C-alpha positions in Angstrom: 153.5 76.3 149.1 153.3 80.0 148.3 156.8 80.5 149.8 158.2 77.6 147.8 156.7 78.7 144.5 157.5 82.4 144.9 161.0 82.4 143.3 160.1 80.1 140.4 157.0 82.2 139.7 158.9 85.5 139.7 161.5 83.9 137.4 158.8 82.8 135.0 157.4 86.4 135.0 160.9 87.7 134.1 161.2 85.2 131.3 157.8 86.1 130.0 158.6 89.8 130.0 161.7 89.7 127.9 160.9 86.7 125.7 157.4 87.9 124.7 159.0 91.2 123.4 161.8 89.4 121.6 159.3 87.0 120.2 157.5 89.8 118.3 160.8 90.5 116.5 161.5 86.8 115.8 158.0 86.2 114.3 158.1 89.3 112.2 161.6 88.3 110.8 160.3 84.8 110.1 163.2 83.2 111.9 161.0 81.1 114.2 163.7 78.6 115.3 166.5 81.2 116.0 165.8 81.0 119.7 165.8 77.2 119.7 169.1 77.2 117.7 170.8 79.8 119.9 169.6 78.0 123.0 171.0 74.8 121.8 174.3 76.5 120.9 174.4 77.9 124.5 173.7 74.4 125.9 176.5 73.0 123.8 178.9 75.6 125.2 177.8 74.7 128.8 178.2 71.0 128.1 181.8 71.5 126.7 182.6 73.7 129.7 181.5 71.0 132.1 184.1 68.6 130.5 186.9 71.1 131.3 188.9 70.4 134.6 188.6 74.1 135.5 184.9 73.8 136.2 185.2 70.8 138.5 182.0 69.4 137.0 180.0 72.2 138.6 177.2 73.4 136.2 176.8 76.6 138.2 180.5 77.6 138.0 180.9 81.1 136.5 183.3 79.9 133.8 180.4 77.6 132.5 178.3 80.7 131.9 181.0 82.7 130.1 181.9 79.8 127.8 178.3 79.2 127.0 177.9 83.0 126.3 180.9 82.9 124.0 179.3 80.1 122.0 176.1 82.1 121.8 177.9 85.2 120.5 179.5 83.0 117.8 176.0 81.9 116.8 174.8 85.5 116.8 177.7 86.5 114.5 176.8 83.7 112.0 173.1 84.6 112.0 173.7 88.3 111.5 175.9 87.7 108.4 173.7 85.2 106.5 170.8 87.6 106.0 170.6 88.9 102.4 168.0 90.1 100.0 168.8 87.6 97.3 170.4 84.7 99.2 170.4 81.3 97.5 170.0 79.5 100.8 167.1 80.7 103.2 168.2 82.0 106.5 165.9 79.6 108.3 167.7 76.7 106.7 171.1 77.8 108.1 169.5 78.3 111.5 168.0 74.8 111.4 171.4 73.3 110.4 173.1 75.1 113.3 170.5 73.7 115.7 170.9 70.1 114.4 174.7 70.3 114.5 174.7 71.9 118.0 172.3 69.2 119.3 174.4 66.3 117.9 177.7 67.9 119.2 176.1 68.3 122.7 175.1 64.6 122.6 178.6 63.6 121.6 180.1 65.8 124.4 177.7 64.3 127.0 178.8 60.8 126.0 182.1 61.6 127.6 180.6 62.9 130.8 179.2 61.2 133.8 175.4 61.3 134.5 174.8 62.4 130.9 171.1 61.5 130.9 170.5 63.9 133.8 172.4 66.7 132.1 170.4 66.1 128.9 167.1 66.3 130.9 168.2 69.6 132.5 169.4 71.0 129.2 166.0 70.3 127.6 163.5 71.2 130.3 165.6 72.7 133.0 164.6 72.9 136.7 162.9 76.2 137.3 161.6 75.1 140.7 165.2 75.0 141.9 165.9 78.7 141.0 167.1 80.8 143.9 166.3 84.4 144.8 169.9 85.3 144.0 169.5 83.9 140.5 166.2 85.8 140.1 167.9 89.0 141.1 170.8 88.6 138.7 168.5 87.6 135.8 166.2 90.6 136.5 169.1 93.0 136.4 170.5 91.6 133.2 167.1 91.5 131.4 166.3 95.0 132.7 169.5 96.3 131.1 168.8 94.5 127.8 165.2 95.8 127.9 166.5 99.3 128.4 168.9 98.9 125.5 166.1 97.7 123.2 163.9 100.6 124.3 166.5 103.2 123.6 167.1 101.8 120.1 163.6 100.5 119.5 163.1 102.4 116.3 166.1 100.8 114.6 165.3 97.2 115.9 161.6 97.5 114.8 162.6 98.9 111.4 164.9 96.0 110.5 162.4 93.5 111.8 159.2 94.8 110.2 160.5 96.8 107.2 164.1 95.8 106.4 164.1 97.2 102.8 162.9 100.6 104.0 165.4 100.6 106.8 168.2 99.8 104.4 167.0 102.6 102.1 167.2 105.0 105.1 170.9 104.1 105.6 170.6 101.8 108.6 173.3 99.1 108.7 171.3 95.9 108.6 174.2 93.6 109.5 175.4 95.8 112.3 172.0 96.1 114.0 171.3 92.5 113.3 174.4 91.5 115.2 173.5 93.8 118.1 170.0 92.2 118.2 171.3 88.6 118.1 174.1 89.4 120.6 171.6 90.9 123.1 169.3 87.9 122.3 172.3 85.7 123.2 172.6 87.2 126.7 169.0 86.4 127.3 169.1 82.9 125.9 172.2 81.9 127.8 170.8 82.9 131.1 167.3 81.5 130.3 168.6 78.1 129.3 170.5 77.8 132.6 167.2 78.4 134.4 164.5 76.9 132.3 166.0 74.7 129.6 165.8 74.8 125.8 162.2 73.8 125.3 160.7 76.1 127.9 162.7 79.1 126.6 161.5 78.4 123.1 157.9 78.3 124.3 158.2 81.6 126.2 159.6 83.2 123.0 157.2 81.9 120.4 153.9 80.8 121.9 152.8 84.1 123.4 153.7 86.0 120.2 151.8 83.5 118.0 148.8 83.7 120.3 148.9 87.5 120.3 149.0 87.5 116.5 145.6 85.7 116.5 144.0 88.6 118.1 146.0 91.8 117.4 148.0 93.4 114.6 149.6 96.3 116.5 152.8 95.8 118.5 151.4 97.3 121.7 148.4 94.9 121.7 150.5 91.9 120.9 152.8 92.6 123.8 149.8 93.1 126.2 148.3 89.8 125.1 151.6 88.0 125.1 152.6 89.2 128.6 149.1 88.3 130.0 149.2 84.8 128.5 152.7 84.2 129.7 151.8 85.2 133.3 148.7 83.1 133.4 150.3 80.0 131.9 153.4 80.3 134.1 151.3 80.4 137.3 149.1 77.6 136.1 152.0 75.4 134.9 154.0 75.8 138.1 150.9 75.1 140.3 150.0 72.0 138.3 153.5 70.6 138.3 153.6 70.8 142.1 150.1 69.5 142.6 150.5 66.6 140.2 154.2 65.9 141.0 155.3 66.5 137.4 158.5 68.0 135.9 157.9 71.8 136.0 159.5 72.7 132.7 157.6 70.1 130.7 154.3 70.9 132.5 154.6 74.6 131.5 155.4 73.7 127.9 152.4 71.5 127.7 150.2 74.1 129.3 151.4 76.7 126.8 150.4 74.3 124.0 146.9 73.6 125.5 146.2 77.3 126.1 147.3 78.2 122.5 144.9 75.5 121.2 142.0 77.0 123.3 142.8 80.6 122.1 142.8 79.5 118.5 139.5 77.6 119.0 137.7 80.5 120.5 139.1 83.1 118.0 136.4 82.6 115.3 133.6 83.2 117.9 135.3 86.4 119.2 135.8 87.7 115.7 132.2 87.0 114.7 131.1 89.4 117.5 133.9 91.9 117.1 132.7 95.3 115.7 133.9 96.2 112.3 135.5 99.5 113.4 137.8 97.4 115.7 139.3 95.7 112.7 139.8 99.1 111.0 141.5 100.4 114.2 143.9 97.4 114.3 144.8 98.1 110.6 145.5 101.8 111.3 147.6 101.0 114.3 149.7 98.5 112.3 150.2 100.9 109.5 151.6 103.4 112.0 153.7 100.8 113.8 151.9 101.1 117.1 
């Protein structure tokens, strides 16, 4: 069993590492559904690619990935240009519309394909148990490069996520760095959807960040809590899916939801016994961006 679960578990750890970090930015920006929308746009690109004769109906053909990535970059370009201080239409509304249209377009495209129900299932919940070590290696290398890119330019990315008005006053190009953020995000989402599906990718991005916000204000503590939660939930979800003979992606999603409810339920008890100076320390850390 351990040999069978090794690759899926390592893949889930890789997803946890990058998505928990990106989730901090997404939650701070207030664009909660951007990952879901980009993931659906990537899935639409993959669906359209499957209809092309050049792919031969193979969902793992390299051209499927590149067409899916091209669609994601288009979504990144749209999302980076709709952010404005006095916009009449909220950015989240545009993101939601893109998600709805991409979902409907994917359903229309699948209606022209064979075994559309199976493709829809894979698109939503994926099949992380089927991931190979080769896919794990490629994904780790890609996410490592993106993680390094975000580390090098972390000050700018954190500035436009947490204090956009101050960043603009300092001369940082919001639209340019927004596009770089969403473009790098697009690389992650396109690869993640192919492995884990839309719903699981959304959970890896949002749930650990939301859970971390219940207990911490500083970026460092949020990342530590998010990574820990993602690791524990991934291991538990993969194990339960195999033991109970359930779809792995859906099992991990439900496990994320259950653990989040438990963490929210025990938070008042933990806060009641937390020392007052700990709250002051969290406030100081947040003020200094740590």
